[in-house]
All heavy atoms as TSV, in Angstrom:
chain	resi	resn	atom	element	x	y	z
A	1	MET	N	N	166.079	105.722	217.236
A	1	MET	CA	C	167.110	104.727	216.990
A	1	MET	C	C	168.006	104.623	218.216
A	1	MET	O	O	168.380	105.626	218.800
A	1	MET	CB	C	167.959	105.116	215.788
A	1	MET	CG	C	167.289	104.895	214.459
A	1	MET	SD	S	168.328	105.375	213.057
A	1	MET	CE	C	169.433	103.995	212.964
A	2	SER	N	N	168.345	103.425	218.543
A	2	SER	CA	C	169.233	103.224	219.677
A	2	SER	C	C	170.680	103.359	219.234
A	2	SER	O	O	170.991	103.467	218.042
A	2	SER	CB	C	168.989	101.836	220.277
A	2	SER	OG	O	169.417	100.840	219.382
A	3	SER	N	N	171.573	103.339	220.201
A	3	SER	CA	C	172.991	103.464	219.873
A	3	SER	C	C	173.472	102.249	219.069
A	3	SER	O	O	174.383	102.373	218.253
A	3	SER	CB	C	173.815	103.618	221.150
A	3	SER	OG	O	173.665	102.483	221.971
A	4	THR	N	N	172.844	101.104	219.289
A	4	THR	CA	C	173.207	99.913	218.512
A	4	THR	C	C	172.861	100.102	217.045
A	4	THR	O	O	173.638	99.730	216.166
A	4	THR	CB	C	172.472	98.677	219.061
A	4	THR	OG1	O	172.763	98.553	220.445
A	4	THR	CG2	C	172.891	97.427	218.341
A	5	HIS	N	N	171.706	100.714	216.785
A	5	HIS	CA	C	171.313	100.961	215.403
A	5	HIS	C	C	172.227	102.000	214.748
A	5	HIS	O	O	172.582	101.869	213.576
A	5	HIS	CB	C	169.860	101.423	215.330
A	5	HIS	CG	C	168.891	100.354	215.701
A	5	HIS	ND1	N	168.076	100.474	216.790
A	5	HIS	CD2	C	168.616	99.161	215.145
A	5	HIS	CE1	C	167.331	99.388	216.896
A	5	HIS	NE2	N	167.638	98.566	215.897
A	6	LEU	N	N	172.599	103.026	215.508
A	6	LEU	CA	C	173.503	104.042	214.965
A	6	LEU	C	C	174.877	103.441	214.669
A	6	LEU	O	O	175.496	103.769	213.649
A	6	LEU	CB	C	173.628	105.217	215.934
A	6	LEU	CG	C	172.405	106.099	216.061
A	6	LEU	CD1	C	172.603	107.141	217.136
A	6	LEU	CD2	C	172.075	106.755	214.740
A	7	PHE	N	N	175.347	102.569	215.555
A	7	PHE	CA	C	176.629	101.899	215.317
A	7	PHE	C	C	176.545	101.012	214.083
A	7	PHE	O	O	177.477	100.962	213.278
A	7	PHE	CB	C	177.018	101.073	216.544
A	7	PHE	CG	C	178.357	100.422	216.421
A	7	PHE	CD1	C	179.517	101.176	216.407
A	7	PHE	CD2	C	178.463	99.049	216.320
A	7	PHE	CE1	C	180.746	100.583	216.291
A	7	PHE	CE2	C	179.686	98.435	216.202
A	7	PHE	CZ	C	180.850	99.202	216.192
A	8	GLY	N	N	175.428	100.332	213.909
A	8	GLY	CA	C	175.236	99.504	212.715
A	8	GLY	C	C	175.213	100.335	211.448
A	8	GLY	O	O	175.773	99.944	210.422
A	9	ALA	N	N	174.567	101.500	211.506
A	9	ALA	CA	C	174.535	102.384	210.335
A	9	ALA	C	C	175.924	102.919	210.015
A	9	ALA	O	O	176.314	103.025	208.844
A	9	ALA	CB	C	173.569	103.529	210.587
A	10	ALA	N	N	176.689	103.257	211.042
A	10	ALA	CA	C	178.064	103.728	210.828
A	10	ALA	C	C	178.925	102.627	210.223
A	10	ALA	O	O	179.753	102.883	209.329
A	10	ALA	CB	C	178.664	104.194	212.150
A	11	LYS	N	N	178.732	101.397	210.696
A	11	LYS	CA	C	179.459	100.270	210.113
A	11	LYS	C	C	179.086	100.069	208.651
A	11	LYS	O	O	179.938	99.774	207.818
A	11	LYS	CB	C	179.147	98.978	210.888
A	11	LYS	CG	C	180.063	98.663	211.991
A	11	LYS	CD	C	179.658	97.328	212.594
A	11	LYS	CE	C	180.851	96.515	212.922
A	11	LYS	NZ	N	180.486	95.264	213.591
A	12	ALA	N	N	177.804	100.225	208.343
A	12	ALA	CA	C	177.349	100.043	206.958
A	12	ALA	C	C	178.008	101.059	206.034
A	12	ALA	O	O	178.449	100.713	204.931
A	12	ALA	CB	C	175.835	100.160	206.881
A	13	VAL	N	N	178.113	102.297	206.482
A	13	VAL	CA	C	178.754	103.330	205.663
A	13	VAL	C	C	180.236	103.026	205.476
A	13	VAL	O	O	180.766	103.108	204.363
A	13	VAL	CB	C	178.552	104.731	206.296
A	13	VAL	CG1	C	179.407	105.773	205.610
A	13	VAL	CG2	C	177.091	105.118	206.238
A	14	SER	N	N	180.915	102.659	206.559
A	14	SER	CA	C	182.352	102.370	206.439
A	14	SER	C	C	182.596	101.119	205.601
A	14	SER	O	O	183.562	101.067	204.830
A	14	SER	CB	C	182.984	102.231	207.823
A	14	SER	OG	O	182.434	101.140	208.515
A	15	TYR	N	N	181.736	100.124	205.726
A	15	TYR	CA	C	181.890	98.921	204.906
A	15	TYR	C	C	181.651	99.217	203.432
A	15	TYR	O	O	182.294	98.634	202.563
A	15	TYR	CB	C	180.935	97.821	205.372
A	15	TYR	CG	C	181.353	97.106	206.634
A	15	TYR	CD1	C	180.476	96.276	207.305
A	15	TYR	CD2	C	182.625	97.259	207.167
A	15	TYR	CE1	C	180.841	95.612	208.456
A	15	TYR	CE2	C	183.005	96.599	208.322
A	15	TYR	CZ	C	182.116	95.772	208.957
A	15	TYR	OH	O	182.478	95.113	210.089
A	16	THR	N	N	180.721	100.123	203.132
A	16	THR	CA	C	180.478	100.500	201.741
A	16	THR	C	C	181.714	101.155	201.138
A	16	THR	O	O	182.117	100.837	200.012
A	16	THR	CB	C	179.272	101.451	201.650
A	16	THR	OG1	O	178.138	100.801	202.212
A	16	THR	CG2	C	178.979	101.830	200.220
A	17	ILE	N	N	182.333	102.052	201.889
A	17	ILE	CA	C	183.560	102.708	201.411
A	17	ILE	C	C	184.674	101.686	201.236
A	17	ILE	O	O	185.405	101.703	200.237
A	17	ILE	CB	C	183.968	103.828	202.381
A	17	ILE	CG1	C	182.923	104.936	202.345
A	17	ILE	CG2	C	185.354	104.375	202.048
A	17	ILE	CD1	C	183.065	105.964	203.437
A	18	LEU	N	N	184.813	100.761	202.189
A	18	LEU	CA	C	185.823	99.716	202.092
A	18	LEU	C	C	185.584	98.829	200.875
A	18	LEU	O	O	186.527	98.465	200.154
A	18	LEU	CB	C	185.820	98.872	203.368
A	18	LEU	CG	C	186.774	97.695	203.421
A	18	LEU	CD1	C	188.214	98.187	203.447
A	18	LEU	CD2	C	186.487	96.843	204.645
A	19	PHE	N	N	184.323	98.492	200.604
A	19	PHE	CA	C	183.995	97.636	199.470
A	19	PHE	C	C	184.313	98.333	198.151
A	19	PHE	O	O	184.867	97.716	197.235
A	19	PHE	CB	C	182.513	97.240	199.524
A	19	PHE	CG	C	182.134	96.234	198.488
A	19	PHE	CD1	C	182.444	94.902	198.666
A	19	PHE	CD2	C	181.480	96.608	197.333
A	19	PHE	CE1	C	182.108	93.960	197.712
A	19	PHE	CE2	C	181.140	95.682	196.377
A	19	PHE	CZ	C	181.455	94.347	196.564
A	20	ILE	N	N	183.991	99.621	198.048
A	20	ILE	CA	C	184.304	100.368	196.824
A	20	ILE	C	C	185.815	100.441	196.624
A	20	ILE	O	O	186.312	100.304	195.495
A	20	ILE	CB	C	183.664	101.772	196.884
A	20	ILE	CG1	C	182.144	101.639	196.772
A	20	ILE	CG2	C	184.203	102.673	195.779
A	20	ILE	CD1	C	181.393	102.918	197.043
A	21	ALA	N	N	186.568	100.619	197.696
A	21	ALA	CA	C	188.030	100.633	197.594
A	21	ALA	C	C	188.563	99.278	197.138
A	21	ALA	O	O	189.493	99.212	196.315
A	21	ALA	CB	C	188.644	101.019	198.936
A	22	ALA	N	N	187.974	98.181	197.632
A	22	ALA	CA	C	188.410	96.848	197.222
A	22	ALA	C	C	188.129	96.608	195.741
A	22	ALA	O	O	188.945	96.016	195.028
A	22	ALA	CB	C	187.718	95.783	198.075
A	23	VAL	N	N	186.987	97.079	195.258
A	23	VAL	CA	C	186.660	96.958	193.833
A	23	VAL	C	C	187.653	97.754	193.000
A	23	VAL	O	O	188.151	97.277	191.972
A	23	VAL	CB	C	185.207	97.431	193.563
A	23	VAL	CG1	C	184.942	97.568	192.078
A	23	VAL	CG2	C	184.217	96.477	194.188
A	24	ALA	N	N	187.989	98.958	193.443
A	24	ALA	CA	C	188.935	99.795	192.713
A	24	ALA	C	C	190.309	99.151	192.654
A	24	ALA	O	O	190.962	99.145	191.598
A	24	ALA	CB	C	189.017	101.176	193.358
A	25	VAL	N	N	190.750	98.595	193.759
A	25	VAL	CA	C	192.071	97.934	193.774
A	25	VAL	C	C	192.066	96.724	192.862
A	25	VAL	O	O	193.032	96.495	192.122
A	25	VAL	CB	C	192.453	97.535	195.219
A	25	VAL	CG1	C	193.630	96.583	195.236
A	25	VAL	CG2	C	192.763	98.772	196.034
A	26	LEU	N	N	190.994	95.947	192.902
A	26	LEU	CA	C	190.925	94.758	192.051
A	26	LEU	C	C	191.030	95.126	190.580
A	26	LEU	O	O	191.859	94.581	189.853
A	26	LEU	CB	C	189.625	93.984	192.293
A	26	LEU	CG	C	189.358	92.841	191.297
A	26	LEU	CD1	C	190.369	91.723	191.486
A	26	LEU	CD2	C	187.947	92.323	191.453
A	27	PHE	N	N	190.204	96.063	190.148
A	27	PHE	CA	C	190.159	96.342	188.717
A	27	PHE	C	C	191.261	97.286	188.253
A	27	PHE	O	O	191.811	97.094	187.172
A	27	PHE	CB	C	188.774	96.859	188.326
A	27	PHE	CG	C	187.762	95.751	188.303
A	27	PHE	CD1	C	186.854	95.610	189.328
A	27	PHE	CD2	C	187.753	94.826	187.284
A	27	PHE	CE1	C	185.943	94.570	189.326
A	27	PHE	CE2	C	186.851	93.780	187.269
A	27	PHE	CZ	C	185.940	93.650	188.295
A	28	ARG	N	N	191.607	98.297	189.038
A	28	ARG	CA	C	192.654	99.228	188.610
A	28	ARG	C	C	194.044	98.638	188.829
A	28	ARG	O	O	194.943	98.855	188.032
A	28	ARG	CB	C	192.538	100.556	189.367
A	28	ARG	CG	C	191.279	101.317	189.094
A	28	ARG	CD	C	191.296	101.996	187.788
A	28	ARG	NE	N	192.365	102.994	187.773
A	28	ARG	CZ	C	192.647	103.741	186.745
A	28	ARG	NH1	N	191.930	103.636	185.659
A	28	ARG	NH2	N	193.627	104.590	186.788
A	29	GLY	N	N	194.214	97.913	189.917
A	29	GLY	CA	C	195.534	97.415	190.255
A	29	GLY	C	C	195.881	96.072	189.653
A	29	GLY	O	O	197.007	95.854	189.212
A	30	VAL	N	N	194.926	95.170	189.617
A	30	VAL	CA	C	195.222	93.806	189.174
A	30	VAL	C	C	194.793	93.581	187.727
A	30	VAL	O	O	195.624	93.281	186.861
A	30	VAL	CB	C	194.542	92.776	190.110
A	30	VAL	CG1	C	194.803	91.364	189.647
A	30	VAL	CG2	C	195.009	92.962	191.549
A	31	VAL	N	N	193.509	93.730	187.470
A	31	VAL	CA	C	192.979	93.408	186.139
A	31	VAL	C	C	193.545	94.357	185.082
A	31	VAL	O	O	193.968	93.927	184.008
A	31	VAL	CB	C	191.439	93.412	186.140
A	31	VAL	CG1	C	190.886	93.199	184.748
A	31	VAL	CG2	C	190.914	92.341	187.082
A	32	ASN	N	N	193.566	95.640	185.374
A	32	ASN	CA	C	194.050	96.623	184.406
A	32	ASN	C	C	195.522	96.401	184.078
A	32	ASN	O	O	195.942	96.541	182.928
A	32	ASN	CB	C	193.826	98.036	184.953
A	32	ASN	CG	C	193.624	99.054	183.871
A	32	ASN	OD1	O	193.448	98.718	182.722
A	32	ASN	ND2	N	193.631	100.308	184.269
A	33	THR	N	N	196.315	96.048	185.073
A	33	THR	CA	C	197.731	95.792	184.855
A	33	THR	C	C	197.941	94.565	183.967
A	33	THR	O	O	198.766	94.594	183.043
A	33	THR	CB	C	198.446	95.585	186.200
A	33	THR	OG1	O	198.203	96.712	187.021
A	33	THR	CG2	C	199.931	95.402	186.014
A	34	LEU	N	N	197.209	93.512	184.246
A	34	LEU	CA	C	197.334	92.304	183.429
A	34	LEU	C	C	196.834	92.554	182.006
A	34	LEU	O	O	197.448	92.124	181.036
A	34	LEU	CB	C	196.555	91.152	184.059
A	34	LEU	CG	C	197.143	90.565	185.336
A	34	LEU	CD1	C	196.158	89.611	185.976
A	34	LEU	CD2	C	198.452	89.860	185.045
A	35	TRP	N	N	195.703	93.231	181.877
A	35	TRP	CA	C	195.136	93.495	180.560
A	35	TRP	C	C	196.065	94.396	179.751
A	35	TRP	O	O	196.232	94.218	178.546
A	35	TRP	CB	C	193.761	94.145	180.714
A	35	TRP	CG	C	193.000	94.222	179.434
A	35	TRP	CD1	C	192.944	95.279	178.589
A	35	TRP	CD2	C	192.204	93.194	178.845
A	35	TRP	NE1	N	192.148	94.980	177.514
A	35	TRP	CE2	C	191.684	93.699	177.650
A	35	TRP	CE3	C	191.885	91.900	179.230
A	35	TRP	CZ2	C	190.855	92.955	176.830
A	35	TRP	CZ3	C	191.051	91.170	178.413
A	35	TRP	CH2	C	190.548	91.689	177.220
A	36	GLY	N	N	196.676	95.356	180.407
A	36	GLY	CA	C	197.556	96.295	179.727
A	36	GLY	C	C	198.868	95.691	179.284
A	36	GLY	O	O	199.591	96.293	178.480
A	37	SER	N	N	199.204	94.518	179.778
A	37	SER	CA	C	200.471	93.892	179.384
A	37	SER	C	C	200.453	93.508	177.908
A	37	SER	O	O	201.497	93.487	177.258
A	37	SER	CB	C	200.743	92.655	180.243
A	37	SER	OG	O	199.829	91.615	179.925
A	38	GLY	N	N	199.286	93.201	177.385
A	38	GLY	CA	C	199.151	92.883	175.969
A	38	GLY	C	C	199.586	91.479	175.587
A	38	GLY	O	O	199.423	91.082	174.446
A	39	SER	N	N	200.143	90.721	176.520
A	39	SER	CA	C	200.535	89.348	176.192
A	39	SER	C	C	199.328	88.426	176.329
A	39	SER	O	O	198.338	88.761	176.979
A	39	SER	CB	C	201.664	88.877	177.125
A	39	SER	OG	O	201.178	88.753	178.442
A	40	GLU	N	N	199.431	87.276	175.688
A	40	GLU	CA	C	198.320	86.319	175.766
A	40	GLU	C	C	198.095	85.847	177.191
A	40	GLU	O	O	196.958	85.729	177.642
A	40	GLU	CB	C	198.594	85.122	174.856
A	40	GLU	CG	C	198.550	85.473	173.392
A	40	GLU	CD	C	198.868	84.277	172.502
A	40	GLU	OE1	O	198.878	83.142	173.020
A	40	GLU	OE2	O	199.093	84.486	171.315
A	41	LEU	N	N	199.181	85.593	177.892
A	41	LEU	CA	C	199.061	85.130	179.275
A	41	LEU	C	C	198.462	86.229	180.162
A	41	LEU	O	O	197.646	85.951	181.044
A	41	LEU	CB	C	200.436	84.709	179.808
A	41	LEU	CG	C	200.459	84.006	181.153
A	41	LEU	CD1	C	199.593	82.758	181.121
A	41	LEU	CD2	C	201.871	83.657	181.541
A	42	GLY	N	N	198.828	87.476	179.897
A	42	GLY	CA	C	198.275	88.593	180.666
A	42	GLY	C	C	196.792	88.775	180.416
A	42	GLY	O	O	196.028	89.070	181.333
A	43	LEU	N	N	196.371	88.605	179.166
A	43	LEU	CA	C	194.949	88.745	178.847
A	43	LEU	C	C	194.127	87.633	179.492
A	43	LEU	O	O	193.044	87.879	180.020
A	43	LEU	CB	C	194.745	88.757	177.336
A	43	LEU	CG	C	195.372	89.941	176.584
A	43	LEU	CD1	C	195.188	89.769	175.088
A	43	LEU	CD2	C	194.791	91.247	177.061
A	44	LEU	N	N	194.644	86.417	179.447
A	44	LEU	CA	C	193.945	85.306	180.103
A	44	LEU	C	C	193.940	85.487	181.617
A	44	LEU	O	O	192.940	85.198	182.287
A	44	LEU	CB	C	194.587	83.974	179.737
A	44	LEU	CG	C	194.400	83.520	178.292
A	44	LEU	CD1	C	195.215	82.256	178.029
A	44	LEU	CD2	C	192.941	83.274	178.005
A	45	GLY	N	N	195.054	85.961	182.144
A	45	GLY	CA	C	195.136	86.203	183.581
A	45	GLY	C	C	194.175	87.291	184.031
A	45	GLY	O	O	193.613	87.222	185.127
A	46	ALA	N	N	193.990	88.313	183.187
A	46	ALA	CA	C	193.068	89.393	183.529
A	46	ALA	C	C	191.635	88.886	183.626
A	46	ALA	O	O	190.899	89.249	184.544
A	46	ALA	CB	C	193.165	90.510	182.493
A	47	VAL	N	N	191.242	88.048	182.689
A	47	VAL	CA	C	189.889	87.483	182.716
A	47	VAL	C	C	189.715	86.590	183.951
A	47	VAL	O	O	188.704	86.665	184.647
A	47	VAL	CB	C	189.600	86.707	181.411
A	47	VAL	CG1	C	188.285	85.963	181.503
A	47	VAL	CG2	C	189.615	87.651	180.226
A	48	GLY	N	N	190.719	85.768	184.227
A	48	GLY	CA	C	190.660	84.896	185.406
A	48	GLY	C	C	190.653	85.687	186.700
A	48	GLY	O	O	189.902	85.381	187.626
A	49	ALA	N	N	191.480	86.730	186.770
A	49	ALA	CA	C	191.520	87.563	187.976
A	49	ALA	C	C	190.198	88.292	188.178
A	49	ALA	O	O	189.731	88.443	189.306
A	49	ALA	CB	C	192.669	88.557	187.881
A	50	ALA	N	N	189.597	88.748	187.087
A	50	ALA	CA	C	188.307	89.430	187.199
A	50	ALA	C	C	187.229	88.462	187.696
A	50	ALA	O	O	186.429	88.807	188.574
A	50	ALA	CB	C	187.903	90.033	185.862
A	51	ALA	N	N	187.211	87.260	187.144
A	51	ALA	CA	C	186.195	86.275	187.547
A	51	ALA	C	C	186.367	85.874	189.011
A	51	ALA	O	O	185.396	85.867	189.781
A	51	ALA	CB	C	186.279	85.049	186.645
A	52	LEU	N	N	187.591	85.545	189.412
A	52	LEU	CA	C	187.827	85.169	190.803
A	52	LEU	C	C	187.637	86.362	191.736
A	52	LEU	O	O	187.149	86.204	192.859
A	52	LEU	CB	C	189.235	84.594	190.961
A	52	LEU	CG	C	189.458	83.226	190.335
A	52	LEU	CD1	C	190.912	82.802	190.488
A	52	LEU	CD2	C	188.541	82.197	190.964
A	53	GLY	N	N	187.990	87.546	191.260
A	53	GLY	CA	C	187.799	88.747	192.069
A	53	GLY	C	C	186.342	89.050	192.327
A	53	GLY	O	O	185.958	89.443	193.429
A	54	VAL	N	N	185.502	88.871	191.329
A	54	VAL	CA	C	184.072	89.100	191.507
A	54	VAL	C	C	183.496	88.095	192.500
A	54	VAL	O	O	182.689	88.453	193.363
A	54	VAL	CB	C	183.332	89.045	190.153
A	54	VAL	CG1	C	181.840	88.942	190.327
A	54	VAL	CG2	C	183.699	90.260	189.315
A	55	LEU	N	N	183.919	86.847	192.416
A	55	LEU	CA	C	183.454	85.847	193.385
A	55	LEU	C	C	183.939	86.187	194.789
A	55	LEU	O	O	183.185	86.068	195.762
A	55	LEU	CB	C	183.947	84.455	192.982
A	55	LEU	CG	C	183.313	83.857	191.732
A	55	LEU	CD1	C	183.972	82.524	191.396
A	55	LEU	CD2	C	181.829	83.684	191.917
A	56	GLY	N	N	185.191	86.608	194.898
A	56	GLY	CA	C	185.726	87.007	196.199
A	56	GLY	C	C	185.014	88.215	196.770
A	56	GLY	O	O	184.723	88.278	197.971
A	57	LEU	N	N	184.703	89.188	195.916
A	57	LEU	CA	C	183.988	90.370	196.375
A	57	LEU	C	C	182.552	90.039	196.776
A	57	LEU	O	O	182.011	90.640	197.709
A	57	LEU	CB	C	184.000	91.447	195.297
A	57	LEU	CG	C	185.346	92.155	195.098
A	57	LEU	CD1	C	185.293	93.041	193.864
A	57	LEU	CD2	C	185.727	92.954	196.318
A	58	ALA	N	N	181.937	89.079	196.095
A	58	ALA	CA	C	180.585	88.653	196.480
A	58	ALA	C	C	180.605	88.015	197.869
A	58	ALA	O	O	179.735	88.281	198.703
A	58	ALA	CB	C	180.021	87.680	195.447
A	59	TRP	N	N	181.615	87.186	198.128
A	59	TRP	CA	C	181.753	86.572	199.454
A	59	TRP	C	C	182.006	87.654	200.508
A	59	TRP	O	O	181.426	87.632	201.597
A	59	TRP	CB	C	182.893	85.560	199.447
A	59	TRP	CG	C	183.202	85.042	200.816
A	59	TRP	CD1	C	182.553	84.055	201.482
A	59	TRP	CD2	C	184.218	85.526	201.695
A	59	TRP	NE1	N	183.118	83.888	202.717
A	59	TRP	CE2	C	184.140	84.772	202.870
A	59	TRP	CE3	C	185.190	86.510	201.592
A	59	TRP	CZ2	C	184.997	84.987	203.944
A	59	TRP	CZ3	C	186.041	86.719	202.650
A	59	TRP	CH2	C	185.938	85.961	203.818
A	60	PHE	N	N	182.881	88.616	200.188
A	60	PHE	CA	C	183.209	89.704	201.094
A	60	PHE	C	C	181.965	90.525	201.420
A	60	PHE	O	O	181.719	90.880	202.574
A	60	PHE	CB	C	184.298	90.566	200.454
A	60	PHE	CG	C	184.846	91.648	201.334
A	60	PHE	CD1	C	185.324	91.366	202.596
A	60	PHE	CD2	C	184.914	92.956	200.875
A	60	PHE	CE1	C	185.852	92.364	203.401
A	60	PHE	CE2	C	185.432	93.952	201.664
A	60	PHE	CZ	C	185.896	93.655	202.934
A	61	ALA	N	N	181.150	90.806	200.420
A	61	ALA	CA	C	179.912	91.557	200.630
A	61	ALA	C	C	178.956	90.781	201.529
A	61	ALA	O	O	178.298	91.362	202.392
A	61	ALA	CB	C	179.251	91.872	199.292
A	62	MET	N	N	178.886	89.467	201.343
A	62	MET	CA	C	178.012	88.638	202.177
A	62	MET	C	C	178.439	88.704	203.643
A	62	MET	O	O	177.601	88.859	204.537
A	62	MET	CB	C	178.039	87.185	201.696
A	62	MET	CG	C	177.189	86.242	202.506
A	62	MET	SD	S	177.420	84.522	202.069
A	62	MET	CE	C	179.095	84.242	202.626
A	63	VAL	N	N	179.733	88.634	203.888
A	63	VAL	CA	C	180.244	88.708	205.259
A	63	VAL	C	C	179.933	90.071	205.874
A	63	VAL	O	O	179.502	90.167	207.030
A	63	VAL	CB	C	181.765	88.432	205.284
A	63	VAL	CG1	C	182.367	88.745	206.631
A	63	VAL	CG2	C	182.042	86.985	204.897
A	64	LEU	N	N	180.121	91.136	205.107
A	64	LEU	CA	C	179.871	92.478	205.617
A	64	LEU	C	C	178.393	92.695	205.916
A	64	LEU	O	O	178.038	93.279	206.944
A	64	LEU	CB	C	180.370	93.526	204.621
A	64	LEU	CG	C	181.877	93.549	204.355
A	64	LEU	CD1	C	182.215	94.640	203.352
A	64	LEU	CD2	C	182.665	93.729	205.622
A	65	VAL	N	N	177.517	92.218	205.036
A	65	VAL	CA	C	176.070	92.385	205.248
A	65	VAL	C	C	175.618	91.603	206.478
A	65	VAL	O	O	174.805	92.093	207.275
A	65	VAL	CB	C	175.284	91.974	203.989
A	65	VAL	CG1	C	173.803	91.839	204.277
A	65	VAL	CG2	C	175.525	92.971	202.879
A	66	LYS	N	N	176.140	90.409	206.676
A	66	LYS	CA	C	175.784	89.629	207.864
A	66	LYS	C	C	176.219	90.349	209.137
A	66	LYS	O	O	175.503	90.345	210.136
A	66	LYS	CB	C	176.428	88.243	207.818
A	66	LYS	CG	C	175.730	87.273	206.930
A	66	LYS	CD	C	176.399	85.910	207.009
A	66	LYS	CE	C	175.724	84.907	206.128
A	66	LYS	NZ	N	176.392	83.594	206.185
A	67	ASP	N	N	177.407	90.970	209.094
A	67	ASP	CA	C	177.900	91.674	210.265
A	67	ASP	C	C	177.037	92.898	210.578
A	67	ASP	O	O	176.722	93.168	211.731
A	67	ASP	CB	C	179.352	92.088	210.050
A	67	ASP	CG	C	179.960	92.713	211.293
A	67	ASP	OD1	O	179.721	92.185	212.392
A	67	ASP	OD2	O	180.660	93.726	211.157
A	68	VAL	N	N	176.647	93.637	209.562
A	68	VAL	CA	C	175.809	94.823	209.769
A	68	VAL	C	C	174.411	94.414	210.214
A	68	VAL	O	O	173.800	95.065	211.072
A	68	VAL	CB	C	175.751	95.683	208.489
A	68	VAL	CG1	C	174.688	96.749	208.589
A	68	VAL	CG2	C	177.107	96.308	208.213
A	69	ALA	N	N	173.878	93.325	209.686
A	69	ALA	CA	C	172.519	92.891	210.013
A	69	ALA	C	C	172.368	92.542	211.492
A	69	ALA	O	O	171.271	92.665	212.046
A	69	ALA	CB	C	172.131	91.699	209.154
A	70	LYS	N	N	173.453	92.142	212.135
A	70	LYS	CA	C	173.378	91.814	213.560
A	70	LYS	C	C	172.934	93.011	214.399
A	70	LYS	O	O	172.337	92.842	215.450
A	70	LYS	CB	C	174.737	91.323	214.072
A	70	LYS	CG	C	175.135	89.966	213.559
A	70	LYS	CD	C	176.371	89.462	214.260
A	70	LYS	CE	C	177.571	90.277	213.866
A	70	LYS	NZ	N	178.836	89.723	214.352
A	71	HIS	N	N	173.216	94.218	213.933
A	71	HIS	CA	C	172.884	95.418	214.700
A	71	HIS	C	C	171.433	95.847	214.517
A	71	HIS	O	O	170.960	96.716	215.242
A	71	HIS	CB	C	173.809	96.569	214.303
A	71	HIS	CG	C	175.238	96.295	214.633
A	71	HIS	ND1	N	175.727	96.387	215.914
A	71	HIS	CD2	C	176.280	95.907	213.870
A	71	HIS	CE1	C	177.002	96.083	215.915
A	71	HIS	NE2	N	177.362	95.786	214.682
A	72	PHE	N	N	170.734	95.273	213.561
A	72	PHE	CA	C	169.371	95.706	213.281
A	72	PHE	C	C	168.327	94.651	213.629
A	72	PHE	O	O	167.182	94.765	213.231
A	72	PHE	CB	C	169.244	96.116	211.812
A	72	PHE	CG	C	170.055	97.339	211.498
A	72	PHE	CD1	C	171.266	97.241	210.858
A	72	PHE	CD2	C	169.589	98.588	211.865
A	72	PHE	CE1	C	172.022	98.371	210.582
A	72	PHE	CE2	C	170.328	99.721	211.597
A	72	PHE	CZ	C	171.547	99.609	210.953
A	73	ILE	N	N	168.705	93.648	214.380
A	73	ILE	CA	C	167.759	92.628	214.828
A	73	ILE	C	C	166.986	93.191	216.013
A	73	ILE	O	O	167.566	93.685	216.974
A	73	ILE	CB	C	168.486	91.329	215.215
A	73	ILE	CG1	C	169.156	90.721	213.978
A	73	ILE	CG2	C	167.524	90.349	215.862
A	73	ILE	CD1	C	170.024	89.531	214.281
A	74	ILE	N	N	165.677	93.143	215.944
A	74	ILE	CA	C	164.822	93.675	217.001
A	74	ILE	C	C	164.382	92.514	217.890
A	74	ILE	O	O	163.797	91.538	217.411
A	74	ILE	CB	C	163.599	94.402	216.411
A	74	ILE	CG1	C	164.070	95.574	215.556
A	74	ILE	CG2	C	162.671	94.853	217.518
A	74	ILE	CD1	C	162.950	96.250	214.805
A	75	GLU	N	N	164.674	92.630	219.162
A	75	GLU	CA	C	164.276	91.611	220.130
A	75	GLU	C	C	162.790	91.763	220.440
A	75	GLU	O	O	162.184	92.802	220.204
A	75	GLU	CB	C	165.105	91.748	221.407
A	75	GLU	CG	C	166.597	91.618	221.179
A	75	GLU	CD	C	167.009	90.248	220.684
A	75	GLU	OE1	O	166.351	89.248	221.058
A	75	GLU	OE2	O	167.969	90.174	219.909
A	76	LYS	N	N	162.193	90.745	221.034
A	76	LYS	CA	C	160.762	90.762	221.344
A	76	LYS	C	C	160.402	91.876	222.329
A	76	LYS	O	O	159.367	92.496	222.212
A	76	LYS	CB	C	160.341	89.413	221.907
A	76	LYS	CG	C	160.329	88.307	220.897
A	76	LYS	CD	C	159.864	87.034	221.524
A	76	LYS	CE	C	159.915	85.910	220.502
A	76	LYS	NZ	N	159.512	84.632	221.061
A	77	ASP	N	N	161.252	92.105	223.311
A	77	ASP	CA	C	160.916	93.097	224.326
A	77	ASP	C	C	161.397	94.499	223.968
A	77	ASP	O	O	161.157	95.440	224.711
A	77	ASP	CB	C	161.495	92.677	225.682
A	77	ASP	CG	C	163.018	92.518	225.615
A	77	ASP	OD1	O	163.547	92.388	224.515
A	77	ASP	OD2	O	163.637	92.507	226.699
A	78	GLU	N	N	162.036	94.655	222.846
A	78	GLU	CA	C	162.552	95.955	222.425
A	78	GLU	C	C	161.479	96.700	221.625
A	78	GLU	O	O	160.794	96.125	220.790
A	78	GLU	CB	C	163.800	95.773	221.553
A	78	GLU	CG	C	164.469	97.063	221.166
A	78	GLU	CD	C	165.710	96.813	220.304
A	78	GLU	OE1	O	166.062	95.643	220.087
A	78	GLU	OE2	O	166.287	97.794	219.871
A	79	THR	N	N	161.328	97.969	221.892
A	79	THR	CA	C	160.385	98.783	221.147
A	79	THR	C	C	161.156	99.825	220.361
A	79	THR	O	O	162.257	100.223	220.723
A	79	THR	CB	C	159.385	99.490	222.069
A	79	THR	OG1	O	160.118	100.321	222.977
A	79	THR	CG2	C	158.529	98.496	222.815
A	80	ILE	N	N	160.567	100.265	219.267
A	80	ILE	CA	C	161.209	101.259	218.406
A	80	ILE	C	C	160.559	102.617	218.689
A	80	ILE	O	O	159.341	102.767	218.627
A	80	ILE	CB	C	161.048	100.901	216.924
A	80	ILE	CG1	C	161.720	99.573	216.640
A	80	ILE	CG2	C	161.624	101.988	216.040
A	80	ILE	CD1	C	161.531	99.080	215.234
A	81	HIS	N	N	161.371	103.581	219.039
A	81	HIS	CA	C	160.885	104.944	219.281
A	81	HIS	C	C	161.449	105.836	218.219
A	81	HIS	O	O	162.595	105.756	217.834
A	81	HIS	CB	C	161.340	105.430	220.649
A	81	HIS	CG	C	160.863	104.589	221.781
A	81	HIS	ND1	N	159.550	104.589	222.199
A	81	HIS	CD2	C	161.504	103.694	222.569
A	81	HIS	CE1	C	159.415	103.746	223.208
A	81	HIS	NE2	N	160.598	103.180	223.451
A	82	ASP	N	N	160.613	106.737	217.721
A	82	ASP	CA	C	161.057	107.686	216.691
A	82	ASP	C	C	161.824	108.818	217.321
A	82	ASP	O	O	161.707	109.298	218.323
A	82	ASP	CB	C	159.884	108.218	215.891
A	82	ASP	CG	C	159.298	107.124	215.018
A	82	ASP	OD1	O	160.009	106.142	214.736
A	82	ASP	OD2	O	158.148	107.258	214.636
């Protein structure tokens, strides 16, 4: 593996940790707080926040995967050595 591949792997690990932290903040900090309020508006807000949060996290994951994938593109003249 070249240094570019190692850097890409390191980015993938750090992005995974960042993504898990974002999921935790979304559900523990936002959705759980709204759901725990017990009011009708809070319950509706929790469902809406969860739905929009999942869409936002899907977009975020797409951006992160595209960024990591740039490090694993093999050029025509590049060879892979074990």
